[in-house]
DOZA-44520 format. One record per atom (N, C-alpha, C, O): z negated, x, y; residue number from 1; residue in three letters; atom name. Coordinates in steps of 0.05 Angstrom, whole numbers. Layout:
N
+--------+--------+--------+-----+---------+-------+
!     up !   east !  north ! num ! residuo ! atomo !
+--------+--------+--------+-----+---------+-------+
!      Z !      X !      Y ! NUM !     ALA !    CA !
...
+--------+--------+--------+-----+---------+-------+
This chain:
76
+--------+--------+--------+-----+---------+-------+
!     up !   east !  north ! num ! residuo ! atomo !
+--------+--------+--------+-----+---------+-------+
!  -1626 !    337 !   -273 !   1 !     MET !     N !
!  -1615 !    312 !   -263 !   1 !     MET !    CA !
!  -1635 !    301 !   -242 !   1 !     MET !     C !
!  -1659 !    300 !   -247 !   1 !     MET !     O !
!  -1625 !    294 !   -219 !   2 !     SER !     N !
!  -1642 !    284 !   -198 !   2 !     SER !    CA !
!  -1646 !    254 !   -201 !   2 !     SER !     C !
!  -1632 !    240 !   -215 !   2 !     SER !     O !
!  -1666 !    245 !   -186 !   3 !     GLN !     N !
!  -1673 !    216 !   -187 !   3 !     GLN !    CA !
!  -1672 !    206 !   -158 !   3 !     GLN !     C !
!  -1674 !    221 !   -139 !   3 !     GLN !     O !
!  -1668 !    180 !   -156 !   4 !     ILE !     N !
!  -1668 !    166 !   -130 !   4 !     ILE !    CA !
!  -1683 !    140 !   -133 !   4 !     ILE !     C !
!  -1682 !    127 !   -154 !   4 !     ILE !     O !
!  -1696 !    132 !   -111 !   5 !     THR !     N !
!  -1710 !    107 !   -111 !   5 !     THR !    CA !
!  -1694 !     87 !    -94 !   5 !     THR !     C !
!  -1687 !     94 !    -71 !   5 !     THR !     O !
!  -1689 !     64 !   -104 !   6 !     LEU !     N !
!  -1675 !     43 !    -89 !   6 !     LEU !    CA !
!  -1694 !     19 !    -85 !   6 !     LEU !     C !
!  -1708 !     11 !   -104 !   6 !     LEU !     O !
!  -1694 !      8 !    -61 !   7 !     TYR !     N !
!  -1709 !    -16 !    -56 !   7 !     TYR !    CA !
!  -1690 !    -39 !    -54 !   7 !     TYR !     C !
!  -1674 !    -40 !    -35 !   7 !     TYR !     O !
!  -1690 !    -57 !    -72 !   8 !     LEU !     N !
!  -1672 !    -80 !    -74 !   8 !     LEU !    CA !
!  -1686 !   -106 !    -71 !   8 !     LEU !     C !
!  -1708 !   -109 !    -82 !   8 !     LEU !     O !
!  -1674 !   -125 !    -58 !   9 !     ASP !     N !
!  -1685 !   -152 !    -58 !   9 !     ASP !    CA !
!  -1681 !   -164 !    -85 !   9 !     ASP !     C !
!  -1665 !   -154 !   -101 !   9 !     ASP !     O !
!  -1694 !   -186 !    -90 !  10 !     ASP !     N !
!  -1693 !   -198 !   -117 !  10 !     ASP !    CA !
!  -1665 !   -207 !   -125 !  10 !     ASP !     C !
!  -1657 !   -203 !   -148 !  10 !     ASP !     O !
!  -1649 !   -217 !   -106 !  11 !     ALA !     N !
!  -1622 !   -226 !   -112 !  11 !     ALA !    CA !
!  -1604 !   -202 !   -120 !  11 !     ALA !     C !
!  -1588 !   -204 !   -139 !  11 !     ALA !     O !
!  -1607 !   -180 !   -105 !  12 !     THR !     N !
!  -1591 !   -156 !   -111 !  12 !     THR !    CA !
!  -1599 !   -144 !   -137 !  12 !     THR !     C !
!  -1583 !   -135 !   -153 !  12 !     THR !     O !
!  -1625 !   -143 !   -142 !  13 !     GLN !     N !
!  -1635 !   -133 !   -168 !  13 !     GLN !    CA !
!  -1624 !   -149 !   -191 !  13 !     GLN !     C !
!  -1616 !   -138 !   -211 !  13 !     GLN !     O !
!  -1623 !   -175 !   -188 !  14 !     ALA !     N !
!  -1611 !   -192 !   -209 !  14 !     ALA !    CA !
!  -1582 !   -186 !   -213 !  14 !     ALA !     C !
!  -1572 !   -186 !   -236 !  14 !     ALA !     O !
!  -1567 !   -181 !   -191 !  15 !     LEU !     N !
!  -1539 !   -174 !   -194 !  15 !     LEU !    CA !
!  -1535 !   -148 !   -209 !  15 !     LEU !     C !
!  -1517 !   -146 !   -226 !  15 !     LEU !     O !
!  -1551 !   -128 !   -203 !  16 !     VAL !     N !
!  -1550 !   -102 !   -217 !  16 !     VAL !    CA !
!  -1556 !   -106 !   -246 !  16 !     VAL !     C !
!  -1541 !    -95 !   -263 !  16 !     VAL !     O !
!  -1576 !   -121 !   -253 !  17 !     GLU !     N !
!  -1583 !   -125 !   -281 !  17 !     GLU !    CA !
!  -1561 !   -140 !   -296 !  17 !     GLU !     C !
!  -1554 !   -132 !   -318 !  17 !     GLU !     O !
!  -1550 !   -160 !   -283 !  18 !     GLN !     N !
!  -1528 !   -175 !   -296 !  18 !     GLN !    CA !
!  -1503 !   -158 !   -300 !  18 !     GLN !     C !
!  -1491 !   -158 !   -322 !  18 !     GLN !     O !
!  -1496 !   -142 !   -280 !  19 !     ALA !     N !
!  -1472 !   -125 !   -282 !  19 !     ALA !    CA !
!  -1476 !   -104 !   -303 !  19 !     ALA !     C !
!  -1458 !    -98 !   -319 !  19 !     ALA !     O !
!  -1499 !    -91 !   -303 !  20 !     ALA !     N !
!  -1505 !    -70 !   -323 !  20 !     ALA !    CA !
!  -1503 !    -81 !   -351 !  20 !     ALA !     C !
!  -1492 !    -69 !   -369 !  20 !     ALA !     O !
!  -1515 !   -104 !   -355 !  21 !     GLN !     N !
!  -1515 !   -117 !   -381 !  21 !     GLN !    CA !
!  -1486 !   -124 !   -389 !  21 !     GLN !     C !
!  -1479 !   -120 !   -412 !  21 !     GLN !     O !
!  -1471 !   -135 !   -370 !  22 !     ALA !     N !
!  -1443 !   -143 !   -376 !  22 !     ALA !    CA !
!  -1426 !   -119 !   -384 !  22 !     ALA !     C !
!  -1407 !   -121 !   -400 !  22 !     ALA !     O !
!  -1433 !    -95 !   -373 !  23 !     HIS !     N !
!  -1417 !    -71 !   -379 !  23 !     HIS !    CA !
!  -1429 !    -55 !   -402 !  23 !     HIS !     C !
!  -1418 !    -35 !   -410 !  23 !     HIS !     O !
!  -1452 !    -65 !   -412 !  24 !     GLY !     N !
!  -1464 !    -52 !   -435 !  24 !     GLY !    CA !
!  -1476 !    -25 !   -429 !  24 !     GLY !     C !
!  -1476 !     -7 !   -447 !  24 !     GLY !     O !
!  -1486 !    -21 !   -405 !  25 !     VAL !     N !
!  -1498 !      5 !   -397 !  25 !     VAL !    CA !
!  -1525 !      0 !   -384 !  25 !     VAL !     C !
!  -1532 !    -23 !   -378 !  25 !     VAL !     O !
!  -1540 !     21 !   -380 !  26 !     SER !     N !
!  -1566 !     18 !   -366 !  26 !     SER !    CA !
!  -1561 !     13 !   -337 !  26 !     SER !     C !
!  -1539 !     18 !   -326 !  26 !     SER !     O !
!  -1581 !      3 !   -323 !  27 !     LYS !     N !
!  -1579 !     -2 !   -294 !  27 !     LYS !    CA !
!  -1574 !     25 !   -280 !  27 !     LYS !     C !
!  -1558 !     26 !   -261 !  27 !     LYS !     O !
!  -1587 !     46 !   -289 !  28 !     SER !     N !
!  -1583 !     72 !   -276 !  28 !     SER !    CA !
!  -1554 !     81 !   -279 !  28 !     SER !     C !
!  -1542 !     91 !   -260 !  28 !     SER !     O !
!  -1543 !     78 !   -303 !  29 !     ARG !     N !
!  -1516 !     87 !   -308 !  29 !     ARG !    CA !
!  -1496 !     70 !   -292 !  29 !     ARG !     C !
!  -1477 !     80 !   -281 !  29 !     ARG !     O !
!  -1501 !     44 !   -290 !  30 !     TRP !     N !
!  -1484 !     26 !   -275 !  30 !     TRP !    CA !
!  -1483 !     33 !   -246 !  30 !     TRP !     C !
!  -1462 !     35 !   -233 !  30 !     TRP !     O !
!  -1507 !     38 !   -234 !  31 !     VAL !     N !
!  -1508 !     46 !   -206 !  31 !     VAL !    CA !
!  -1495 !     73 !   -201 !  31 !     VAL !     C !
!  -1480 !     76 !   -182 !  31 !     VAL !     O !
!  -1499 !     92 !   -219 !  32 !     ALA !     N !
!  -1486 !    118 !   -217 !  32 !     ALA !    CA !
!  -1456 !    116 !   -218 !  32 !     ALA !     C !
!  -1442 !    129 !   -203 !  32 !     ALA !     O !
!  -1446 !     99 !   -236 !  33 !     ASP !     N !
!  -1417 !     95 !   -238 !  33 !     ASP !    CA !
!  -1405 !     83 !   -212 !  33 !     ASP !     C !
!  -1384 !     91 !   -203 !  33 !     ASP !     O !
!  -1420 !     64 !   -201 !  34 !     ILE !     N !
!  -1411 !     51 !   -176 !  34 !     ILE !    CA !
!  -1410 !     72 !   -153 !  34 !     ILE !     C !
!  -1392 !     72 !   -137 !  34 !     ILE !     O !
!  -1431 !     88 !   -152 !  35 !     ILE !     N !
!  -1432 !    109 !   -131 !  35 !     ILE !    CA !
!  -1408 !    128 !   -134 !  35 !     ILE !     C !
!  -1395 !    135 !   -115 !  35 !     ILE !     O !
!  -1403 !    137 !   -159 !  36 !     ARG !     N !
!  -1380 !    155 !   -164 !  36 !     ARG !    CA !
!  -1354 !    142 !   -155 !  36 !     ARG !     C !
!  -1337 !    155 !   -144 !  36 !     ARG !     O !
!  -1351 !    116 !   -162 !  37 !     LYS !     N !
!  -1326 !    102 !   -156 !  37 !     LYS !    CA !
!  -1322 !    100 !   -126 !  37 !     LYS !     C !
!  -1300 !    105 !   -116 !  37 !     LYS !     O !
!  -1342 !     92 !   -111 !  38 !     TYR !     N !
!  -1339 !     86 !    -83 !  38 !     TYR !    CA !
!  -1345 !    109 !    -64 !  38 !     TYR !     C !
!  -1337 !    108 !    -40 !  38 !     TYR !     O !
!  -1358 !    130 !    -73 !  39 !     ALA !     N !
!  -1363 !    153 !    -56 !  39 !     ALA !    CA !
!  -1344 !    176 !    -61 !  39 !     ALA !     C !
!  -1346 !    196 !    -47 !  39 !     ALA !     O !
!  -1326 !    172 !    -79 !  40 !     SER !     N !
!  -1306 !    193 !    -85 !  40 !     SER !    CA !
!  -1286 !    196 !    -62 !  40 !     SER !     C !
!  -1280 !    177 !    -48 !  40 !     SER !     O !
!  -1277 !    221 !    -57 !  41 !     HIS !     N !
!  -1258 !    226 !    -36 !  41 !     HIS !    CA !
!  -1230 !    230 !    -47 !  41 !     HIS !     C !
!  -1213 !    242 !    -34 !  41 !     HIS !     O !
!  -1225 !    220 !    -71 !  42 !     GLU !     N !
!  -1199 !    223 !    -84 !  42 !     GLU !    CA !
!  -1187 !    195 !    -86 !  42 !     GLU !     C !
!  -1201 !    175 !    -88 !  42 !     GLU !     O !
!  -1160 !    194 !    -86 !  43 !     TRP !     N !
!  -1146 !    169 !    -90 !  43 !     TRP !    CA !
!  -1149 !    161 !   -119 !  43 !     TRP !     C !
!  -1148 !    178 !   -137 !  43 !     TRP !     O !
!  -1153 !    135 !   -124 !  44 !     THR !     N !
!  -1155 !    125 !   -151 !  44 !     THR !    CA !
!  -1127 !    125 !   -164 !  44 !     THR !     C !
!  -1107 !    126 !   -150 !  44 !     THR !     O !
!  -1127 !    125 !   -190 !  45 !     ALA !     N !
!  -1102 !    124 !   -205 !  45 !     ALA !    CA !
!  -1085 !    100 !   -198 !  45 !     ALA !     C !
!  -1061 !    101 !   -196 !  45 !     ALA !     O !
!  -1099 !     77 !   -194 !  46 !     ASP !     N !
!  -1084 !     52 !   -186 !  46 !     ASP !    CA !
!  -1070 !     56 !   -160 !  46 !     ASP !     C !
!  -1048 !     47 !   -156 !  46 !     ASP !     O !
!  -1084 !     69 !   -141 !  47 !     CYS !     N !
!  -1072 !     73 !   -114 !  47 !     CYS !    CA !
!  -1049 !     92 !   -116 !  47 !     CYS !     C !
!  -1028 !     88 !   -104 !  47 !     CYS !     O !
!  -1053 !    114 !   -130 !  48 !     LEU !     N !
!  -1031 !    134 !   -133 !  48 !     LEU !    CA !
!  -1007 !    122 !   -147 !  48 !     LEU !     C !
!   -984 !    131 !   -141 !  48 !     LEU !     O !
!  -1011 !    104 !   -165 !  49 !     ALA !     N !
!   -988 !     91 !   -179 !  49 !     ALA !    CA !
!   -971 !     75 !   -160 !  49 !     ALA !     C !
!   -948 !     70 !   -167 !  49 !     ALA !     O !
!   -981 !     67 !   -137 !  50 !     LEU !     N !
!   -965 !     52 !   -118 !  50 !     LEU !    CA !
!   -946 !     69 !   -102 !  50 !     LEU !     C !
!   -927 !     58 !    -90 !  50 !     LEU !     O !
!   -950 !     95 !   -102 !  51 !     ALA !     N !
!   -932 !    113 !    -86 !  51 !     ALA !    CA !
!   -903 !    110 !    -95 !  51 !     ALA !     C !
!   -897 !    113 !   -119 !  51 !     ALA !     O !
!   -886 !    104 !    -76 !  52 !     GLY !     N !
!   -858 !    101 !    -82 !  52 !     GLY !    CA !
!   -850 !     75 !    -94 !  52 !     GLY !     C !
!   -826 !     71 !   -102 !  52 !     GLY !     O !
!   -868 !     56 !    -97 !  53 !     ARG !     N !
!   -862 !     30 !   -109 !  53 !     ARG !    CA !
!   -848 !     10 !    -91 !  53 !     ARG !     C !
!   -840 !    -11 !    -99 !  53 !     ARG !     O !
!   -846 !     17 !    -65 !  54 !     PHE !     N !
!   -834 !     -1 !    -46 !  54 !     PHE !    CA !
!   -809 !     11 !    -34 !  54 !     PHE !     C !
!   -809 !     24 !    -13 !  54 !     PHE !     O !
!   -786 !      8 !    -48 !  55 !     PRO !     N !
!   -762 !     21 !    -40 !  55 !     PRO !    CA !
!   -752 !     12 !    -12 !  55 !     PRO !     C !
!   -737 !     27 !      1 !  55 !     PRO !     O !
!   -759 !    -12 !     -4 !  56 !     ASP !     N !
!   -750 !    -22 !     22 !  56 !     ASP !    CA !
!   -769 !    -16 !     45 !  56 !     ASP !     C !
!   -765 !    -25 !     67 !  56 !     ASP !     O !
!   -790 !      0 !     39 !  57 !     PHE !     N !
!   -810 !      6 !     60 !  57 !     PHE !    CA !
!   -798 !     27 !     79 !  57 !     PHE !     C !
!   -790 !     49 !     70 !  57 !     PHE !     O !
!   -796 !     21 !    104 !  58 !     PRO !     N !
!   -783 !     40 !    122 !  58 !     PRO !    CA !
!   -802 !     64 !    128 !  58 !     PRO !     C !
!   -825 !     60 !    136 !  58 !     PRO !     O !
!   -791 !     88 !    125 !  59 !     LEU !     N !
!   -806 !    112 !    132 !  59 !     LEU !    CA !
!   -800 !    119 !    160 !  59 !     LEU !     C !
!   -778 !    114 !    170 !  59 !     LEU !     O !
!   -818 !    132 !    173 !  60 !     ARG !     N !
!   -814 !    140 !    201 !  60 !     ARG !    CA !
!   -789 !    158 !    205 !  60 !     ARG !     C !
!   -774 !    154 !    224 !  60 !     ARG !     O !
!   -785 !    176 !    186 !  61 !     GLU !     N !
!   -763 !    194 !    188 !  61 !     GLU !    CA !
!   -736 !    179 !    186 !  61 !     GLU !     C !
!   -716 !    188 !    198 !  61 !     GLU !     O !
!   -736 !    158 !    171 !  62 !     GLU !     N !
!   -711 !    143 !    167 !  62 !     GLU !    CA !
!   -704 !    124 !    190 !  62 !     GLU !     C !
!   -680 !    119 !    195 !  62 !     GLU !     O !
!   -724 !    115 !    204 !  63 !     ASN !     N !
!   -720 !     96 !    226 !  63 !     ASN !    CA !
!   -734 !    106 !    251 !  63 !     ASN !     C !
!   -755 !     96 !    259 !  63 !     ASN !     O !
!   -722 !    126 !    264 !  64 !     PRO !     N !
!   -735 !    137 !    288 !  64 !     PRO !    CA !
!   -737 !    115 !    310 !  64 !     PRO !     C !
!   -719 !     99 !    313 !  64 !     PRO !     O !
!   -758 !    116 !    324 !  65 !     VAL !     N !
!   -762 !     97 !    346 !  65 !     VAL !    CA !
!   -742 !    104 !    368 !  65 !     VAL !     C !
!   -737 !    128 !    375 !  65 !     VAL !     O !
!   -730 !     83 !    380 !  66 !     ALA !     N !
!   -711 !     88 !    401 !  66 !     ALA !    CA !
!   -725 !    103 !    424 !  66 !     ALA !     C !
!   -747 !     96 !    432 !  66 !     ALA !     O !
!   -711 !    123 !    434 !  67 !     THR !     N !
!   -722 !    139 !    455 !  67 !     THR !    CA !
!   -714 !    127 !    482 !  67 !     THR !     C !
!   -693 !    134 !    493 !  67 !     THR !     O !
!   -731 !    110 !    492 !  68 !     THR !     N !
!   -726 !     98 !    519 !  68 !     THR !    CA !
!   -744 !    111 !    539 !  68 !     THR !     C !
!   -766 !    119 !    532 !  68 !     THR !     O !
!   -735 !    112 !    564 !  69 !     PRO !     N !
!   -753 !    124 !    584 !  69 !     PRO !    CA !
!   -778 !    108 !    587 !  69 !     PRO !     C !
!   -779 !     84 !    584 !  69 !     PRO !     O !
!   -800 !    122 !    594 !  70 !     ASP !     N !
!   -825 !    109 !    598 !  70 !     ASP !    CA !
!   -824 !     91 !    622 !  70 !     ASP !     C !
!   -809 !     96 !    641 !  70 !     ASP !     O !
!   -839 !     70 !    622 !  71 !     THR !     N !
!   -839 !     51 !    644 !  71 !     THR !    CA !
!   -853 !     64 !    668 !  71 !     THR !     C !
!   -875 !     76 !    665 !  71 !     THR !     O !
!   -841 !     62 !    692 !  72 !     PRO !     N !
!   -855 !     74 !    715 !  72 !     PRO !    CA !
!   -882 !     60 !    720 !  72 !     PRO !     C !
!   -885 !     36 !    716 !  72 !     PRO !     O !
!   -901 !     76 !    728 !  73 !     ARG !     N !
!   -928 !     66 !    733 !  73 !     ARG !    CA !
!   -934 !     66 !    762 !  73 !     ARG !     C !
!   -923 !     82 !    777 !  73 !     ARG !     O !
!   -951 !     48 !    770 !  74 !     LEU !     N !
!   -959 !     46 !    798 !  74 !     LEU !    CA !
!   -981 !     67 !    804 !  74 !     LEU !     C !
!   -999 !     71 !    787 !  74 !     LEU !     O !
!   -979 !     80 !    826 !  75 !     GLY !     N !
!   -999 !     99 !    833 !  75 !     GLY !    CA !
!  -1023 !     85 !    845 !  75 !     GLY !     C !
!  -1022 !     62 !    853 !  75 !     GLY !     O !
!  -1045 !     99 !    847 !  76 !     PHE !     N !
!  -1069 !     87 !    858 !  76 !     PHE !    CA !
!  -1073 !     97 !    887 !  76 !     PHE !     C !
!  -1092 !     90 !    900 !  76 !     PHE !     O !
+--------+--------+--------+-----+---------+-------+
């Protein structure tokens, strides 16, 4: 298991201590959990649960943009 050194100001250190205590874990475990949560490249379960939840959300395939000719541009 690797180790990391963090330099925190007093206010941030107090926040880490309070959060770790509130979650009933060590400061090291709390910081590791936060890193896993926010550095992950996967969609969270909460986010995935939203897929398909908006039946009135227009999809691009269902509402193609009107194909109008491009506006003429002035030459230089």
